Structure formats: C-alpha cells, structure tokens
Jmol script that loads the backbone (N, CA, C; Angstrom):
load data "model"
ATOM      1  N   MET A   1     150.643  81.908  66.952  1.00  0.00           N
ATOM      2  CA  MET A   1     149.986  83.092  66.438  1.00  0.00           C
ATOM      3  C   MET A   1     148.489  82.975  66.710  1.00  0.00           C
ATOM      4  N   MET A   2     147.899  84.058  67.199  1.00  0.00           N
ATOM      5  CA  MET A   2     146.455  84.116  67.423  1.00  0.00           C
ATOM      6  C   MET A   2     145.862  85.234  66.586  1.00  0.00           C
ATOM      7  N   PHE A   3     144.622  85.031  66.182  1.00  0.00           N
ATOM      8  CA  PHE A   3     143.898  86.012  65.390  1.00  0.00           C
ATOM      9  C   PHE A   3     142.770  86.581  66.241  1.00  0.00           C
ATOM     10  N   VAL A   4     142.520  87.876  66.107  1.00  0.00           N
ATOM     11  CA  VAL A   4     141.436  88.528  66.826  1.00  0.00           C
ATOM     12  C   VAL A   4     140.496  89.129  65.788  1.00  0.00           C
ATOM     13  N   GLU A   5     139.252  88.658  65.798  1.00  0.00           N
ATOM     14  CA  GLU A   5     138.230  89.171  64.885  1.00  0.00           C
ATOM     15  C   GLU A   5     137.348  90.138  65.658  1.00  0.00           C
ATOM     16  N   TRP A   6     137.321  91.405  65.244  1.00  0.00           N
ATOM     17  CA  TRP A   6     136.593  92.472  65.931  1.00  0.00           C
ATOM     18  C   TRP A   6     135.216  92.639  65.301  1.00  0.00           C
ATOM     19  N   VAL A   7     134.169  92.634  66.128  1.00  0.00           N
ATOM     20  CA  VAL A   7     132.792  92.653  65.646  1.00  0.00           C
ATOM     21  C   VAL A   7     132.043  93.840  66.251  1.00  0.00           C
ATOM     22  N   SER A   8     131.231  94.505  65.452  1.00  0.00           N
ATOM     23  CA  SER A   8     130.409  95.625  65.898  1.00  0.00           C
ATOM     24  C   SER A   8     128.973  95.174  66.055  1.00  0.00           C
ATOM     25  N   ASP A   9     128.269  95.746  67.042  1.00  0.00           N
ATOM     26  CA  ASP A   9     126.833  95.468  67.164  1.00  0.00           C
ATOM     27  C   ASP A   9     126.027  96.618  66.592  1.00  0.00           C
ATOM     28  N   GLY A  10     126.670  97.485  65.831  1.00  0.00           N
ATOM     29  CA  GLY A  10     126.032  98.685  65.305  1.00  0.00           C
ATOM     30  C   GLY A  10     126.486  99.895  66.096  1.00  0.00           C
ATOM     31  N   GLY A  11     126.278 101.058  65.553  1.00  0.00           N
ATOM     32  CA  GLY A  11     126.644 102.288  66.234  1.00  0.00           C
ATOM     33  C   GLY A  11     128.083 102.705  66.051  1.00  0.00           C
ATOM     34  N   GLY A  12     128.828 101.916  65.297  1.00  0.00           N
ATOM     35  CA  GLY A  12     130.233 102.237  65.054  1.00  0.00           C
ATOM     36  C   GLY A  12     130.924 101.071  64.380  1.00  0.00           C
ATOM     37  N   HIS A  13     132.246 101.201  64.240  1.00  0.00           N
ATOM     38  CA  HIS A  13     133.024 100.122  63.646  1.00  0.00           C
ATOM     39  C   HIS A  13     134.439 100.152  64.217  1.00  0.00           C
ATOM     40  N   TRP A  14     135.135  99.052  64.051  1.00  0.00           N
ATOM     41  CA  TRP A  14     136.523  98.950  64.490  1.00  0.00           C
ATOM     42  C   TRP A  14     137.450  99.437  63.380  1.00  0.00           C
ATOM     43  N   GLU A  15     138.564 100.034  63.766  1.00  0.00           N
ATOM     44  CA  GLU A  15     139.536 100.507  62.783  1.00  0.00           C
ATOM     45  C   GLU A  15     140.077  99.332  61.947  1.00  0.00           C
ATOM     46  N   HIS A  16     140.337  98.203  62.588  1.00  0.00           N
ATOM     47  CA  HIS A  16     140.835  97.012  61.891  1.00  0.00           C
ATOM     48  C   HIS A  16     139.896  95.846  62.189  1.00  0.00           C
ATOM     49  N   PRO A  17     139.321  95.197  61.179  1.00  0.00           N
ATOM     50  CA  PRO A  17     138.394  94.096  61.435  1.00  0.00           C
ATOM     51  C   PRO A  17     139.078  92.836  61.974  1.00  0.00           C
ATOM     52  N   ILE A  18     140.357  92.644  61.652  1.00  0.00           N
ATOM     53  CA  ILE A  18     141.114  91.486  62.136  1.00  0.00           C
ATOM     54  C   ILE A  18     142.526  91.942  62.491  1.00  0.00           C
ATOM     55  N   THR A  19     143.009  91.487  63.644  1.00  0.00           N
ATOM     56  CA  THR A  19     144.397  91.738  64.029  1.00  0.00           C
ATOM     57  C   THR A  19     145.030  90.406  64.416  1.00  0.00           C
ATOM     58  N   MET A  20     146.356  90.374  64.508  1.00  0.00           N
ATOM     59  CA  MET A  20     147.078  89.168  64.903  1.00  0.00           C
ATOM     60  C   MET A  20     147.963  89.498  66.096  1.00  0.00           C
ATOM     61  N   THR A  21     148.226  88.484  66.916  1.00  0.00           N
ATOM     62  CA  THR A  21     149.099  88.672  68.054  1.00  0.00           C
ATOM     63  C   THR A  21     149.866  87.390  68.339  1.00  0.00           C
ATOM     64  N   ALA A  22     151.107  87.550  68.734  1.00  0.00           N
ATOM     65  CA  ALA A  22     151.914  86.410  69.167  1.00  0.00           C
ATOM     66  C   ALA A  22     152.093  86.455  70.680  1.00  0.00           C
ATOM     67  N   LEU A  23     151.858  87.602  71.278  1.00  0.00           N
ATOM     68  CA  LEU A  23     152.083  87.788  72.705  1.00  0.00           C
ATOM     69  C   LEU A  23     150.803  87.785  73.535  1.00  0.00           C
ATOM     70  N   GLY A  24     149.651  87.622  72.884  1.00  0.00           N
ATOM     71  CA  GLY A  24     148.389  87.618  73.609  1.00  0.00           C
ATOM     72  C   GLY A  24     147.825  88.996  73.891  1.00  0.00           C
ATOM     73  N   VAL A  25     148.404  90.041  73.299  1.00  0.00           N
ATOM     74  CA  VAL A  25     147.922  91.410  73.472  1.00  0.00           C
ATOM     75  C   VAL A  25     147.540  91.961  72.103  1.00  0.00           C
ATOM     76  N   ALA A  26     146.336  92.499  72.009  1.00  0.00           N
ATOM     77  CA  ALA A  26     145.878  93.080  70.748  1.00  0.00           C
ATOM     78  C   ALA A  26     145.249  94.438  71.033  1.00  0.00           C
ATOM     79  N   LYS A  27     145.459  95.388  70.148  1.00  0.00           N
ATOM     80  CA  LYS A  27     144.878  96.719  70.285  1.00  0.00           C
ATOM     81  C   LYS A  27     144.097  97.053  69.035  1.00  0.00           C
ATOM     82  N   ASN A  28     143.041  97.854  69.235  1.00  0.00           N
ATOM     83  CA  ASN A  28     142.232  98.306  68.121  1.00  0.00           C
ATOM     84  C   ASN A  28     141.536  99.585  68.558  1.00  0.00           C
ATOM     85  N   LYS A  29     140.914 100.274  67.635  1.00  0.00           N
ATOM     86  CA  LYS A  29     140.238 101.535  67.934  1.00  0.00           C
ATOM     87  C   LYS A  29     138.781 101.442  67.499  1.00  0.00           C
ATOM     88  N   TRP A  30     137.862 101.698  68.443  1.00  0.00           N
ATOM     89  CA  TRP A  30     136.421 101.729  68.170  1.00  0.00           C
ATOM     90  C   TRP A  30     136.077 103.115  67.664  1.00  0.00           C
ATOM     91  N   ILE A  31     135.410 103.216  66.520  1.00  0.00           N
ATOM     92  CA  ILE A  31     135.048 104.500  65.924  1.00  0.00           C
ATOM     93  C   ILE A  31     133.525 104.598  65.926  1.00  0.00           C
ATOM     94  N   PRO A  32     132.951 105.386  66.861  1.00  0.00           N
ATOM     95  CA  PRO A  32     131.495 105.494  66.934  1.00  0.00           C
ATOM     96  C   PRO A  32     130.934 106.284  65.763  1.00  0.00           C
ATOM     97  N   THR A  33     129.733 105.896  65.310  1.00  0.00           N
ATOM     98  CA  THR A  33     129.068 106.613  64.227  1.00  0.00           C
ATOM     99  C   THR A  33     127.699 107.140  64.646  1.00  0.00           C
ATOM    100  N   GLU A  34     127.231 106.735  65.827  1.00  0.00           N
ATOM    101  CA  GLU A  34     125.965 107.252  66.341  1.00  0.00           C
ATOM    102  C   GLU A  34     125.973 107.213  67.856  1.00  0.00           C
ATOM    103  N   ALA A  35     125.183 108.079  68.463  1.00  0.00           N
ATOM    104  CA  ALA A  35     125.104 108.165  69.920  1.00  0.00           C
ATOM    105  C   ALA A  35     124.373 106.949  70.475  1.00  0.00           C
ATOM    106  N   GLY A  36     124.691 106.613  71.719  1.00  0.00           N
ATOM    107  CA  GLY A  36     124.023 105.506  72.391  1.00  0.00           C
ATOM    108  C   GLY A  36     125.010 104.589  73.080  1.00  0.00           C
ATOM    109  N   THR A  37     124.503 103.569  73.714  1.00  0.00           N
ATOM    110  CA  THR A  37     125.330 102.552  74.352  1.00  0.00           C
ATOM    111  C   THR A  37     125.442 101.364  73.408  1.00  0.00           C
ATOM    112  N   HIS A  38     126.668 100.935  73.179  1.00  0.00           N
ATOM    113  CA  HIS A  38     126.936  99.872  72.214  1.00  0.00           C
ATOM    114  C   HIS A  38     127.779  98.786  72.873  1.00  0.00           C
ATOM    115  N   HIS A  39     127.720  97.599  72.321  1.00  0.00           N
ATOM    116  CA  HIS A  39     128.411  96.447  72.896  1.00  0.00           C
ATOM    117  C   HIS A  39     129.242  95.715  71.839  1.00  0.00           C
ATOM    118  N   PRO A  40     130.298  96.352  71.330  1.00  0.00           N
ATOM    119  CA  PRO A  40     131.170  95.652  70.391  1.00  0.00           C
ATOM    120  C   PRO A  40     131.923  94.544  71.128  1.00  0.00           C
ATOM    121  N   TYR A  41     132.462  93.602  70.377  1.00  0.00           N
ATOM    122  CA  TYR A  41     133.193  92.501  70.996  1.00  0.00           C
ATOM    123  C   TYR A  41     134.238  91.963  70.030  1.00  0.00           C
ATOM    124  N   CYS A  42     135.058  91.044  70.516  1.00  0.00           N
ATOM    125  CA  CYS A  42     136.030  90.395  69.644  1.00  0.00           C
ATOM    126  C   CYS A  42     136.132  88.913  69.991  1.00  0.00           C
ATOM    127  N   TYR A  43     136.434  88.122  68.982  1.00  0.00           N
ATOM    128  CA  TYR A  43     136.700  86.695  69.129  1.00  0.00           C
ATOM    129  C   TYR A  43     138.205  86.488  69.051  1.00  0.00           C
ATOM    130  N   VAL A  44     138.733  85.635  69.887  1.00  0.00           N
ATOM    131  CA  VAL A  44     140.134  85.251  69.802  1.00  0.00           C
ATOM    132  C   VAL A  44     140.169  83.848  69.210  1.00  0.00           C
ATOM    133  N   LYS A  45     140.964  83.686  68.152  1.00  0.00           N
ATOM    134  CA  LYS A  45     141.034  82.393  67.468  1.00  0.00           C
ATOM    135  C   LYS A  45     142.481  81.933  67.381  1.00  0.00           C
ATOM    136  N   ASN A  46     142.694  80.623  67.484  1.00  0.00           N
ATOM    137  CA  ASN A  46     144.048  80.094  67.383  1.00  0.00           C
ATOM    138  C   ASN A  46     144.482  80.014  65.923  1.00  0.00           C
ATOM    139  N   GLY A  47     145.660  79.470  65.673  1.00  0.00           N
ATOM    140  CA  GLY A  47     146.203  79.382  64.319  1.00  0.00           C
ATOM    141  C   GLY A  47     145.365  78.543  63.371  1.00  0.00           C
ATOM    142  N   LYS A  48     144.498  77.668  63.921  1.00  0.00           N
ATOM    143  CA  LYS A  48     143.605  76.856  63.092  1.00  0.00           C
ATOM    144  C   LYS A  48     142.233  77.524  62.959  1.00  0.00           C
ATOM    145  N   LEU A  49     142.136  78.794  63.398  1.00  0.00           N
ATOM    146  CA  LEU A  49     140.924  79.613  63.357  1.00  0.00           C
ATOM    147  C   LEU A  49     139.783  79.047  64.200  1.00  0.00           C
ATOM    148  N   LYS A  50     140.134  78.281  65.235  1.00  0.00           N
ATOM    149  CA  LYS A  50     139.144  77.791  66.192  1.00  0.00           C
ATOM    150  C   LYS A  50     139.000  78.824  67.309  1.00  0.00           C
ATOM    151  N   GLU A  51     137.756  79.190  67.614  1.00  0.00           N
ATOM    152  CA  GLU A  51     137.516  80.191  68.654  1.00  0.00           C
ATOM    153  C   GLU A  51     137.967  79.660  70.011  1.00  0.00           C
ATOM    154  N   ILE A  52     138.792  80.464  70.705  1.00  0.00           N
ATOM    155  CA  ILE A  52     139.270  80.067  72.026  1.00  0.00           C
ATOM    156  C   ILE A  52     138.896  81.083  73.096  1.00  0.00           C
ATOM    157  N   GLY A  53     138.218  82.157  72.712  1.00  0.00           N
ATOM    158  CA  GLY A  53     137.807  83.152  73.689  1.00  0.00           C
ATOM    159  C   GLY A  53     137.041  84.293  73.042  1.00  0.00           C
ATOM    160  N   ARG A  54     136.390  85.067  73.907  1.00  0.00           N
ATOM    161  CA  ARG A  54     135.627  86.230  73.444  1.00  0.00           C
ATOM    162  C   ARG A  54     135.731  87.303  74.512  1.00  0.00           C
ATOM    163  N   VAL A  55     135.875  88.551  74.079  1.00  0.00           N
ATOM    164  CA  VAL A  55     135.931  89.687  74.994  1.00  0.00           C
ATOM    165  C   VAL A  55     134.830  90.657  74.592  1.00  0.00           C
ATOM    166  N   ASN A  56     133.990  91.047  75.561  1.00  0.00           N
ATOM    167  CA  ASN A  56     132.895  91.996  75.322  1.00  0.00           C
ATOM    168  C   ASN A  56     133.282  93.374  75.856  1.00  0.00           C
ATOM    169  N   PHE A  57     132.861  94.395  75.160  1.00  0.00           N
ATOM    170  CA  PHE A  57     133.102  95.779  75.560  1.00  0.00           C
ATOM    171  C   PHE A  57     131.770  96.506  75.642  1.00  0.00           C
ATOM    172  N   THR A  58     131.705  97.535  76.462  1.00  0.00           N
ATOM    173  CA  THR A  58     130.546  98.409  76.502  1.00  0.00           C
ATOM    174  C   THR A  58     131.051  99.830  76.362  1.00  0.00           C
ATOM    175  N   THR A  59     130.443 100.591  75.457  1.00  0.00           N
ATOM    176  CA  THR A  59     130.838 101.974  75.251  1.00  0.00           C
ATOM    177  C   THR A  59     129.581 102.833  75.091  1.00  0.00           C
ATOM    178  N   THR A  60     129.622 104.018  75.666  1.00  0.00           N
ATOM    179  CA  THR A  60     128.514 104.953  75.525  1.00  0.00           C
ATOM    180  C   THR A  60     129.024 106.208  74.828  1.00  0.00           C
ATOM    181  N   THR A  61     128.345 106.585  73.761  1.00  0.00           N
ATOM    182  CA  THR A  61     128.712 107.762  72.982  1.00  0.00           C
ATOM    183  C   THR A  61     127.581 108.782  73.068  1.00  0.00           C
ATOM    184  N   THR A  62     127.952 110.032  73.315  1.00  0.00           N
ATOM    185  CA  THR A  62     126.956 111.089  73.369  1.00  0.00           C
ATOM    186  C   THR A  62     127.203 112.072  72.242  1.00  0.00           C
ATOM    187  N   GLU A  63     126.137 112.756  71.823  1.00  0.00           N
ATOM    188  CA  GLU A  63     126.280 113.767  70.785  1.00  0.00           C
ATOM    189  C   GLU A  63     126.844 115.038  71.396  1.00  0.00           C
ATOM    190  N   GLU A  64     127.662 115.743  70.618  1.00  0.00           N
ATOM    191  CA  GLU A  64     128.233 117.007  71.101  1.00  0.00           C
ATOM    192  C   GLU A  64     127.331 118.154  70.740  1.00  0.00           C
TER     193      GLU A  64
END
end "model"
wireframe off; spacefill off
backbone 0.3
color backbone group
C-alpha cells in the first residue's frame, strides 16, 4: 500500500489531501480558487510513510 499526500502552493486546493493506492495509480481533483499559474504537487510514501517519490504539476487558471 502506498500513500499519496497532495500539497497546494496556493491558488487552490486538492479535493482529497491524502489518497491511497495499491496499484501505483492515484487520482485527485485540483480546485482552483484564484487566477494565475500554480504548481501543486504530491508526495508518494510507502507503508512506513517514507517518501519514495514526488510528482509536480503546473496549472494555469484564468478568470471568466
């Protein structure tokens, strides 16, 4: 079992702050709260909560 901790750099938040996966695939939804370019990311941790990876995302939100 692996744990994924989702982190925001501001400008929005993740639907779920922590998810779990047994197959190495995790899904989540980024919910923007302000316009701009943001760089949310997630940490992948093993069953002992030791960090084994990190994935960075870039998203740009514009005002309607």
